[in-house]
C-alpha positions, 0 to 999 in steps of 0.5 A: 764446245761450239762447232765452229771451234773446229775452224781454228784447226780444220785442215790439221784435223782433217789431215790427222783424221784421214790416216789415224788409227782411231779415225781412219782404221777404227771408227769409219770402217765400223760406221760403214759396216753398220750401215750396210747396204746403202745402195739407193738410200737417202743418207744424212751425215749429221756432223760431217766434218770434212766428209770422209764418211760421206765419201765412203757411203757415196762410193757405196751408192748412197744418196748423201747430204751433209751438215756441220756447224763448221764453215771451214769444215764444210768447205774441206768437205766440198772439196772432197765431195764435189757438187753432187752432195748437198752440204749445209752449215747447221747447228744440231741444237736448232731446227734443221733445214730438212722437211719431216721424213726426208731421209732413210738413214742418218749417220752421226759420227763422234758428234753427240758427245759435244753436247750437254743436251741430247734431247733436241738433237735427237728429236730433230734427227728423229723428225727428219727420218722416214718411219722405220729409218735408222740413226747410226751414230758413235760417241766416246765410250762411257768407260774412257773417261773414268779410266783416265779420271777415276776420281770423277763420278761415272754416273754424273753428266759432266763436262771435260776437255782434252788437249790434242795435237792434229798433224802438229797443230795443237787443239782443245776439244771439250766433251760431255761424259755421259753414263750408258743408262743416260744415253739409252734413256735419251734414245728412248725419250726421243722415239728410237728403239735400240737395234744394235750396240756395237764395240767393234775391233779395229779394221782387220786391214789396220797396219800393224804398226798403229796397233799395241803389240797385244792386239797386233799379236792377237792376244787381245781383239779390241780396245775401249774407245767409242761405242756404236749404236744403230737406233730405229725410228719408231 
């Protein structure tokens, strides 16, 4: 899927994203926790969308920059973040408009699973990181697609599409399923060392009505949705 495909439903996606269980109460809090203390650190939000993660990290003292392939998403991010966060329309499959070693950290929230080829984007993100810098990312958990489509080959890198409704507006998202070993192989090939693999629970502040009864009651602690990595640029 081309990133500017989001232009068709950018505002409704942003509205859904702002309060949904998976984004507002699960994925975004997990990314913030993994980023840790970002005070004074230069951080690139690669695939920033409408900017909620950039806003959260800026509020914690990070010096943020952002890029996204969707002009409509960048416009929403400008409205959220104001003029103090440089934002760029850019394609992760092409050279990025930053010098080598510009950033202490890169965050990439639910982005890489849109690409068949991970080598180009990961190599560029490695390039713009300082030595020892971190890439903190989330993608679809590799067990999700086999759960819903058990007839498909888990070990194959394959494309699939899903229909959604974002704040009442329909939208189609196209992803690439990738087995876990393929993800870790790609990280190593691009020059990263894996520091953390996380499958976190939702935020403890999640409203109970958004959770399944078994999680709300404490019978289960988490669910399978996304997987998170902290990588170090070698």
